[in-house]
N, C-alpha and C positions, 0 to 999 in steps of 0.2 A: 461272704467275704468273698463274693465272687468278682473274674475281673470285668472290668467295665467297657473291655471289646465285644462283648456280644450283644448283637441287636438285640431290645425289646421286639414286644409283640410273641404268637405263635409261632411253636415251632413246626415242622411240616415234612412229614416221610421219618421219620425218629419212633415211631410208634413201638415198634419191635425192641432197637437199644432202651429207650425210656421204661422199658416193660422189664424186661431182663434186669435193669439195675433195681429198680422198685423191689422186684421178688428178693432178690440179695439185700436187700438193704431193711427190707421188712422183716427180714429172718434174724434174731439176735443173735444166734445160733451161727449163724454163718458168717466167712471173713472173704475179701476176695483181693485177686492183685489182677489189674486189668492194665495191658499197653493198647490204651486207643488213638492210632493214627489215620491221619487223612491228609489231602492236599491244602494248602491255605485256601483259607475262606470254605472250607466243606461245610463247617457249623460243629467241629469239636468244643469252643467254649462254651456255644449256646446252648450244645446237648450239657455240656457237664451244669450250666447252672439251672437248666432243667432238673438234672439228676440233685442237685445239690439241695432244689427247691422242693424235690420226694424226699430229701432225709431230713430237712427240718418242721416237714411237715409231720413229722413222725417222732418226734421231738429229740433230733438228735441235731449233729453240727457237722457243718463243711467249712473245711480249712482249704485255702487254696496256695500255694507257692508258686512264681514265677519267673521261670529262666527269661533273663534278658540277651539278646546279642548286641553283647560288649566286647567279642572279639577275646582278645590276648586279656581288656582292664578287667574282666568280671571276678568278680567276688567272689569268694569260693560258700558253698552251700547258700546262695541267694535267695533259694524259693524258700530256705527255714527259718530266715530271716522273716518273709512275711508272714509263714506259718505261725512263729512265734507272737509276735506283733499281734496276729488277730486272734490266736489262745486269748492272751493278755486282756483282750478286751469282751469276753464272752463270761459270763456267769460258771460257764462251766468249768472256766479255771480254776476256782477254790478247791483246791486240793489235791491239786496235779503238782507235785511237787517235784517233780522232773523240770519243770519249765524254768526254774534258776537255774539250770544245768543246761540251757540249752542255746551256748554262747560257742555260734560257728569258728574254728581254730585250722590252722596250718602246723600243728604238730606236725612231727614223724611218726608220731604214734594217734590216730584220731580215735580208736577203739571204744576209747571213754566214750566221745562225742555222739557216734553211733550208737552205741547202748543206752546211753539217754535218750535219744531218741524212740527209741524201741519201748525205754521206759514211758515214757509219755504215751507211748498210744494201748500198752497196756491199761491204764491208768484212764484212759478218755473210753476206752472198753465198759469199763465198769461203772458210769456214769450214763451214758448214750450211746447210740449209735452214732459212728465217726467214721464222715468222709474226709478224705485226704488227697488231693489234686498237687499233683506235681503237672506244671502246664510247662509247655515247650520243650520240652528235654532238650530236644536237635541245638537248643543254644545253650545245655547243660556243661558246668565245668568239670575238669575230670574228678575231682571231689565231689562232686554233688554225684555224676555219675555212680561211683564208690558207695556213695552210701546209699543209693539205690539196688544198686547187687548186694549190697548186708542188708537191706530189708525182706532185700524180694527171696535170699538165700532163705534166712531165718523163718521169713513167715510172719502173718500178722494174728492179733488174734482175736477172738471171735467176737463181731462188733463191728471189725475196723473195717473199710473199703478204703484200698489206695489205687488210685489213677494216674498213671501217666501218659501226659498226651505230648504227643511229636507230630510234626510234618513230613508226608513221606516225599512232599517232593524238593526235599532239602538233602534225602538222603542220598548225595552222588557217592560214587563209592569208591573213596577215602576218608568219607564222614566217619569222624572220631563215632558216632553214637554207632553204627552199623554194627562192628562186632558187640558190643555192649549188648544191643537187641538181640542179637544172633544166641547170646551166652543166656538172657533174661527169656527168649523162647523158649528153651528147654527144659527150662524148671517144670517143674510137673503141674503147682501153685499157680504159676502164670497164666494167663491167659491171653489171646494176643487179638482186638477186635482191629478191623479196620472198617473205616466210615466211607462208604460208598457214594457216588454221586447222586440227586436226588433221582426217584425215577418220573417217568412223564408227568402222570399227575399229580404227586405232590409240587411240584415243581410248577405245575398249570396252577394249581391250588395257591401257591408263596406268590404269583404274579399276581392273580386273581386280589389278593388281598392288597398288597401293595398297591394295584392301580385295576381299581373295580372296573373304570370305564376303557380299560384300552382296548383297542380292535383284537378280534380271534386271529389275524395274521400276524399281526404284530406280536403278539403275546407267545405265538408258536416260533415266531424267527428268537425270539429273546430266548425263549428254552433253549433252540437246539444251538445257537451263539455261547450259551452258559454251559453249555454241557453237563447240568447239573449241578452245579456249585452254587449255593446258595446267596454266596458273595457276590460273585459275578452277575447272578439273576438281578441282588440288588442295586447295582451300579447300574447296569443295563435300563432297566426298570426307570430309577430316577431318570435317567439320560432321554428315554422316549416322552416324559415327560416337560421337557424341555426341547424338543430337538422334533422333525420330521420321525416317525417312528419306521415309515417306509425305505429309509436311506441311511443303513446300519453305520453306526459310529459310535466310534471310541474314547468312551471318557478319557481326556490324557491324564488324571492321575490312576486310571488302571492301566493306563497303558505303560506309563511310567512305571509304576510297580511289577508289573510285567516282564517289562527292559533289561530291571536292576539287576536280573538274574544273569543277563546277559554278559553283564561288565566284566566280569574274571575272565570270561574268554579270551582265546589270542584272537586276533584277526582274523587268520584261516575259519577257525569256526564261526564268528560272526559271519564272515563272506559265504561261507557253506551253509547258515541258519536262512541267509535273505534269498541264496536261491532258490531252498526249501520252502519260503516263503510262496514265490513266485511260483514255483512249480506244482503245488497244492498239495494235498493229503496224497500217498504214497506213492512219493518219487524215489524214485531208482537211483543205485549207486552212478549209473552210467550216464545218468540226465544231470546230477551233481556235477558229475566230473565237467559232462559238456559245458555247464553255466557257468563253473567257478573257475575255469580253464587252468585249475593247479594241478601240478605232478600227483598223480595216485596216491603215492604215500601220505601228502599232505592231509588230502583230501580225508584219508583214514583216520587220520589222527584228529581233523577238525570235528570227525563222523561221532567218533571213541569219547571224545571229550564233552561233545551236546546230549549224546547218551550218559554217559557217566555223570552229567549234571540233572539228567532228568529233563530235557527241554525236548530230545526227541525220542522217539520209540522204535524201535524194527518191530515191522509187520509178520505175521505166519509166512508173508511170501518173500520175506526177504527186502521189503522196501521201509520206508522210514517215514516218518509223518509226525507230528507237532503233538504234543504229549498234551496242550490244550488248544482247541481253534481258536480263542482269545489270543493267545499268543502270537499265532501264525497270524491275524490280524494286525497286533501290534508293530512284530517286524517289517509286513509289508507295508503299511500304513509309513514307516520309519525311511521308507527308501526316498531316495533323491528323484523326481521327475524322469530325469535324463537316466538312470541307473535301472526304473521302473523299466523303461521304454526298452533299453538296451536286453535285459532280462530277455525280457518278454518276446523279440525278437529273434535273441538265440533259441527259446524254446521252438520256436514256431518253424526255426529251420529243422532242429534236431527232431522235431515229430514226424516234418515232412520226409524226411530222411527213413524216417525210422517205418513209415506206413502202417499199412495192414489195418484188418478191422479193429473198429473203437477207436482210433484215437482222433477222426474226425473232428468229434464235438471238443477236445482239446486243442486241436488245430485252431477252431472257428475261435474259441475264447481268445487264444494269446495272439493271432494274428489280429484280431480286432483290436487288441491293446497293445497291438504294436504298430498300429494303425494301418495294415498290411489289407485293405478293404477286399479286393482283389482275392486275394487265397482265403479272407475269411469268410466272403458270400459262397466260393465252392466247398470249400469245407461246411458250411450248415447244412447244406442243398444236399450232400454226400450225407451229414449225422441227421436230417432227416427221414431220409432213405431207411438210413439204420435201424432208427428207431423205430420205423415201422417194421421193418421184417420183423424187429423183437418184441410185438404187441405193444409198444409204449404212446400211442398215437398222441397223448397228453405232449408228451418231449416232441414227438417229431413236429406239432403244430407251433409249438416253442422256436423250434430250428427254422420251420420255414417264413414263419412270422421274421425273426431275424431278419431272415434273407431279404427280404422284399425290403424290410426298412433300409439293410445296409444299401441294396439299389436305388431307394428311393431319395437318400443325402448323398449320394456318389452317382450322378448321370452319367459320369467319364466310363462309371463299366460298362463293359460292351457285352459280357458272356453270361447274361441273366436269362435263364431259363424261360420261358416266353408261357410256361403252365404253372410260375411258380405259385401265382394266389390258387390256382385251382387245386393245385395238391395240399397246400394250405388248409383250402377249406373244408377237403377230403379229412385231414387231419383232423381237423376240427369239430365234425359230423360222430369219427369215429371215437373223437374224447369227451363226447356227449357236449357238447356244448354249439348247439345248432344257431345261437343269436349269435352269436359272436362271426361264425363260417356264412352266416347270411349278412352282417354288414358287412364283413370281408369284399364276398363277391357284387352286393350293391355296389360298393364303394366303384370296384374291377370296372360294374357294366357302366357306369353311369361315364367314363372316359373310353370308351371301349373303341375301337377301330379295327377291328378282324375279321376274318369271315361269316358269315350267317353259319355254317355247322361248327364254330368256335362259337360265338354266341351262342347258338340253341345248348349248347357244353356249358355253359356258367348259369344259364338261365334253367336247365336239370339240376345241377349241384344249388343254385339259390332256392327252388320253389323247394327241394328235398329239406334242404334246412329249416325253411320256413314251415314247412307242414310238419316238424316237429317241434316245435317252438308252440305257445298257447296262442293259435293263431285267429285276429280277431273275427276277419270277416272273408272273404271269398277275395275282396279289395287287398294287395298288399302290401302296397305301400311305396312299390318301386321308384314312381316317379322320375321318369326316364321320358324326355319328349318324344320318340319317335319309338317308346313299345306303350303295348295296352296297360293297363296298370289292375288288372284282374286276372286272379292265376288261369281261370278257363281258357281264357282268351291268348296269353303268355303259351301258355302250352300250347294251341292250336297253333301259333305261329312259329314255335320251336318246331313241331311236328311236322310242319310245312315245306321248315328251312332243310329238315334232316333227310325226308324223302326226296327232297329237290337231291340232292348230294348224294342219295344212295346207300345212308351211312344205318345196315338193317340192326344194328346192336344199340344205337342211341335209339334211334328209332323206336325198339322196342322197351328202353327204359321209360322215354318220356309218357309211353302209352299206358305203361303200367305204374306210372308218377299221375295219371290226368285221373286213371282208374280211382285210384287214392283221396285223391281231391273231390270228385264226384262224388266218392262214398261219404265223405268228409261233410258232405254240405246236403246228404239225403237223397242226393239227386241218384237214387239206386237204378234207372233202368239205362240210363246212360253209361252206370259207373259199372254195370257188369257188362256192356258191349267193349269198354274200351280194355277192359282186363281178359276176353277174350280175347279180342287182337293181341295183346300183347300176348296172351300164351300165345297163340299160332307165330309170331312169329321167333317167342326165345325157342317155340320149338325147332322150327328152324334151321335160326341159327345155332341154335343146343348151349345155349345160354342159359347156366342153372340160376342166376340172380334173377334174372326176367321171370319164369317160370315158376321160381319159390314165389317173387313179389304179386304177379298175376294171382297165383292161385290162394294167397292169403286172401287178397282181397273178395276174392268169391265164396270165400267160407266163411269170411264176414258178414257177406250179401245174405247167404243161406241161413247163419245165425238171425239176422235182424229178421228173417221172412219168418222165424218159428222152425227152422229143420234145423235143430242143434245135431241133432246125429250124423247128418251131410257133415255140416261146418267142423265137428268134431275129426271128424276123418279127413277129410279135407289136409285140415290143418296137423294133423297125425302123419298126412304123406310129404305135408312139406317139411315137417319138421325131421324126419328121415333121410329123404332128399340133400338136405341141406346137411345133416349131420355127416354123409357119405359123401358127400362134396366138400368137406368140414366149410363150409360156409358158416360161420359163428354168427353173423347178424340174422342171417333172415333164420337160424335157428331159432334164437332168441325172440326173434319177432314173433316167430308160430305162434311161441309158447305164451310169448306175453298176450296173442289175439286171444287164444285158448283160456287164458284168465279173465280176458274184459269179458269175454264170451259167457264165462260163468258167472259173475259179478252182476252181467246184465241181466240173468236169469235168477241171482238173488240164492248162487251155491255160493256162499262165501267160505266157509270152511274150506272147500275144494279149490275155489283162485289164490286162496292165502297158500294152499302147497304148491300149486303153480308156479306162482310166485317165487315160492320157494326152490325150486327146481330150476327157475333162470337162474337165481342167484349162483346157486351151486355149479352150474353149465357155464356161468359168467367167470366165477373163479377159477374155474378147471382150465380154462381157454384163455385165463389172463384178459378178459376181456370187459374189465368191471364198468370201466367209463360207457361203453355201451349205452348209447341212449337207452334200450328195452332192458338191460341191467340197472340203469339206473332209477328207473322206474317202477324196477319190480320191488328195486330196496324200497321207495317210499309208499308203495302202495301196500307192501306187506307189513309194512310198520304202521302204515293208517290201520289195517284188520284186525294188525294184533293190539292197538288202541283201544280198538270200538268189544276187542273181543275179550279183552281183560288180562291180556299178556305181556303187562307189562313189561317184565324182565327181559323179553324180545324186543320188545321196541326201543330199551336201552342199546342193548347189544348191535342188532340194524343199527343205528345212527351213530353208534360211537362209530362206524367207519366209514361216515362222507365228509370227513372233514378236507380230504383230498379232491373231493370231486368240484366239479363246477360250481361257481358261486349261485347260480338260479336251483342248484339241487341241492347246496346246502341251506338256503333258503327254506325250500318246501320241507326235506327235513325237517327246522325248526319248525315248522310249522304245522307238522305231527308230534315235537316234542312239547309244543305250547298247549297242547289239547291235555296231553297226560299231566302237565305241569297243572294246568289248571283245577282236575280233578283231586292232585294231589296236595291241592291246598297250597300250593307254590307261588303264589299273589303275583310278590311282586317279580320273580324269577318271570312268571308268562306276560307282567308290563313290560317287561324289559327284553324281552324276544321280540315282543310288536313293536316296538320302537327301533330294530333292527327290521323286519320285514316290510314295515308299512309301504319303505321307497320301490318293492315289489310291486306291490298292488298290481300293476296297469301290465306287466309284462306276466302274470302265470296268474288265473283264475283260482288253481287251486289251494295258491298260496291265500287269496284273499280271505276265498271261504272259510276256510276253516282258520287262519288268522283273526278274520272281523267275526265267528261266532265264538271262538275261546276271548274278544277280550270284552266281548258284550257281557260273555257269563261274569266274568271276572269284577266290572264293573257293575252290574246290575246285583251281584252279591254284598258286594263294601260301599251299596246306597246312592253309586254316582248314575242313577236313571238318565239323566240329561246326557251324560259323556258314553253311556249305552246307544242311547238313541241317535246320537252324533256318529257314533261308528257306525251304525244299522244306515243310516243315511248318506254316510259317503260311499259305503259300500256298493251299496245299488247303483250310487250316482256312476262309480268308476266302472263298473257292470256295462251300464247305458250307454256308456262315452265310450268305452274302448270294444268292446263284444256285441255292440247293440244291439243288446237283448235288454231288456223292458220289463223281463218275469224269467225267473227262473229258479229251479228245484230246490236252491241251497237257501231261497229268502223262506223256506218254510222253518228250518232248522233256527233261523236268526229270530224270527219271528214266534216262536214257541219259545224259547229261551227269554225273549224280551217279555212276553207274558207272564210268564214264570214270576218276575221279579215286579213289574206293574202288580200282579194279584195279589202278590206280597207286601206289596208298598200299600195298596189299598184296605186288604185287610186290617195292617197294623193303625193305618192312618186314613178310616173312611173317608173324612173329609174332602181327601185330595182326588179323589176319582173323577170329580166332575174337571178338572185340571186334564187329569189324564183322557177325558172323554176323546178329544182328536185322533191321538194316537191309537187306542184302543180299536176306534173306525179304520184307520189306514192301517192296520194289521189285518186286521178282519178282511178290508179289503185285499191286502196280497196274496191272502190265501185263496179268497175267491178268483183272484187274475189268476194264479198258480192252473187249477181247478181249469180255468176255463181254456186256458192252454193246449192241455192236457186231456181234456173234454172228461171225463170223469175220474174219481178218487183210486177207482181199481186199478188205473192206468198206472199211475203211480210207482214205482219200487218201494219193495218193502220198508226198507230205514225212512221213505221219504212219507211214507202213509203212518208209521208210528209215531215222527215227529208232528204231521198236520195231526192225527187223535192228539199228540200231546196238547198240542196250541188249540185246537177247539174245544178240550178241557179246561186250561185257562179261561179262554172267553166263557166257557159257559161259568166258571166260579164266579167270574167277575160280575156274570148277570145276574148274582144269585141262584144258578140252575144247578142244585146240589146234584140232581139226578141224572143229566146230562153229562155232565162232569166226572163223576164215578162210572159211567160207561166209557167214556171217554178215555178215563184212565188206562180201565180194563183192557180196552184196545188195543194201547198203545205198549201196553207191558207184552201182549199178546205176540206183538208183530216185532218188538227189540228179542224179544224172546227167539223168536221164531227166526230173525236174524242172527243169532247168536250174539248179542250184541247188551253184553253180562252190564256195564258199569250205566248205560243208559235206560236197562231195566232197574235196575236199584234205585235210580233218581227217582224212575215214577211210579216204583211201590212206593217210595216215602210219601210222593204227593199224594198219593192214593189214600195212604195210613192216615195223612193229616185232614184229608177228607172224610175221611168215615169216623174218624176218631170224633169230627165235628158232629156228625148224623148221629153220635151214641152208640156207635157198631163197635165198638173196644176190643172186642175179643179177634176178629178179622185184622182187625187196626193192627192191634200188637204183634199178630203174627207175621203181618206183612212187614212192620217194622223191624223185627227181629231178622227175619229175613234179608231185607235189604243190610243190614247194620252187621252181617256175615258178610254178606261179600263185599263191601265195601271195608272192612279189616281184612279179608283176606286180599285186596287189591293195594291196599295201602289207600285207599281215597280217602285224607284227611278230611275234605272240604266236606262231604256227603258226610261223615262221622259226625262232625261237631255239629250239624242238622239235627240228624237222627237223635241225638243225645240233647236236646233241645238249648243250645247256645242261641243257634236264630230265632230262640223267641223270649229271649230277655233270660233266663235263669242265669243265675250267680255264677261264676265260672268257678268251678271246682279246684284249678291250682291257684288258687290264691293263697292254700295251709299248707304250700310247698316250702318244708325249710330250708334253712341254709343249705345243710352238708344233702338234701333230697335233689336240690337247685346242684351242687354238684357233682352227684350223680349223673342228674340228668344230662350233663353237657358232657359225659363221657359215656355217657348209652348214646347220645346224638353224633359221635365220633366212631361209631360201630362197635365199642368196645363190648365184651363181654363180661359177665359178673366180675371174673376170677380176674380180667383184668382191671378192672372198676377198683376190686377190693386192694390189687397190688399198688396202683396209683394212689389209693388214697388210704394206704396201712393198715387196711381195715381186714377183718373178715371175711371170705366168700358169703358165708353164711349173712351176714352185716347186708352186704353188698346184696346180695338177693331180698332182704327185706325191705330194703330199701327201695329198690326196683319193684318191689309186688306194692308197697305203699304210691310210688310214681305211678304206676298205672292204674291202679284204681283212684286217684283224686283227677285224673286226667279224663278220666272214661275210657280208656284204651285198652285193646285187648293186646298188643304185640308193642316191643320196643317199639318197631319201624313204626307202628301209629302213635307213638310218645312222642318219638321224635318229630314225626309231622306237624302234629298238634301243639308242641313247645313251638317251632317256630312258626309257624302262623299265629299265635298268641305270642310271639314276640318275648320268651322265655329265654331265646339265648341268646346271649350276646354278641 
């Protein structure tokens, strides 16, 4: 008998509250009285529905009486009428003799009625656990409040639980429930539970449940606007399904619901709220006085009314803010257009008069909305510089780009800084978004008419940005008629203009950049000359950034020549110098290059530690968006994924949501590889759909996404789709990067060959049809070796994949001896690299081959070793293969009972045995038995593995 106002579907973020009530309801010797408060829409009714369902599962009854907003017309004891009506319809009512006396009365002596209610609770307690809910007691009449005072004071018998819900946002200072709540809360048998807004993760889960296809940015925007309120979240998600999610829109019904609470306020209070909606969060009293132009005493009265009505709150520093962001939106949207412009205009004047650091961003916002574009442009420039000074380059870039847009849209403005685009590009580079920086400067260069020296400065910025992207070739696609289209020629031209102008600092910067470019294209001798020239100039002009840049290039050249000792020593000097000069970018680059050299020499564990050091230093210096810091997060996660530290992968990638889009996509590519290993195929394919658009911009994304997608498609039997993915990946690399052969082809070929060999083993007649493809992959491996010269010239990881690919070719050719040899070599190399998951996969492949050869003892040992690794990692896909599911064995989960499925669902939510027992009203021992049976039937060693296997086998709804 629960209110139909509660939405259907799962409940999010309330596990602690549900578990708490379930514990109470399960113990027949317990009783409780709970005051459950929370804002409108926060989920009180939904929580009560869930609690009531738990009570009914335990054989109890749940009775709900609702108070209604009828004002002075409210009938006395209205919720009791609901409860009695519901009770009469229940079989449990038989023998509840007091039900006949439960007739609400207005008599001056209602004590008999109160006692009848108490007697009813006693009689219910003797038959079943009873949950009695009084909903929305903020609307309760005086008689109902007095009844509750009686019940709360006298207590309730064992097995009976009372809940009274109320809206906290309706409790203005003079609300009649406030003194009652204060009185009830002092009673020792009464507990008060405040239902808080959802945390970010439960809110994200709710949004995904409501609209799985919603873009990440739109989901984050909804979560921010809703402020953890489930009802607001549902309304905003519903709006996003019919409107542009990138343009925030407040549904009219929701706006009306929010604004109705202001109707009872005075004109002064509503004017003050409108002014506050324009001022934004943390509006000061002085600002509201200036905007409303009301006398001080009237503003004070208006603010008191708004605070008492729980529409505004006071912050710790004495400012005012709306209690909920959506109310601010509703108030702002309700302004008349002219009224809105006048308030922004007035606020711009107030902020300009106030002055001081930190006001420029606010001036820019309000000046733009007041159509004062000259003031807005100047404020954007100041705000951008302030953001750079505070190590917030992403904010700075937004301000500078907004200033560029204002200048472009209003050619009548004369005070436009000449270096605005240059400053915006520098901010974008510092914010880790080189693609956007390159695009901005390319646009400026296309119409440039300044001096050659200024053009050289722009070219340095442009080429610095392009170098930090996944650059295709030395052709940088500038395509400006009077400029060359190759990076080295562009640099030579810029160097010549700079020498003629006598700007030695810019000359040193350009030479250091040229050394970096030549190094990238393996023109090592020329790179060394340019680096030496840059270092000489850097020392003459005493410019630390030039010295650090040139020395870093020299160190990398030493490392490539095999002199790791010299390379690491030089990079150590660069780091020390950069730290002394407080040049965080140079310090991060030096560390990043150290990690790169360690990777190149297969020192994977050392490289992982160095990347971690980059991340730590970037965080300390508030430089998370520096390109080398971003790269280090991605590569640290990549190494953690390969080394089997998947918790670190989750932790590292959880902090990438605020990074530039391409960095987020790179993080997604790493996450996809772990999802594949965990058996989360649907999630991996969904991620592939999002990543595919980035293939032509970042080769790292392409090779990791393509390999993971090939593995999923091959594992699910879609070999045609797997080959189509391979073909597209190779064609994209050839078209964009002009590489017909590249090392990552080895990994993709090995994965394809494994799935091909499995298919042929199951359906021998398919071998002839796959012969051209098998030959193609064999030729791919030969082509890579032809470029590299010999097998040992590959890195350890590439050699491990190469050995696996050769083993699969041998298996297809029925050469089991060679297959076993190559599998063993692959295991040895993956072990040397420290890549535990890939080693376990090949151990499984070798165990199958040995089993087929009759070498059962070693096969069993390898299989058990691989299974132990897979279980430890949570690699559900590999566990399934090792358990024989891939060879047609009957799934053991078919025998799960309905109760075991119930337990499995709760285990998948992360509940302990005790929490499962509380939710299902069984003993902890019984829950433990069910969990043990589930693990045995699924062939899982851990609860996490069982949950992953259950998801993979579609056992969970």
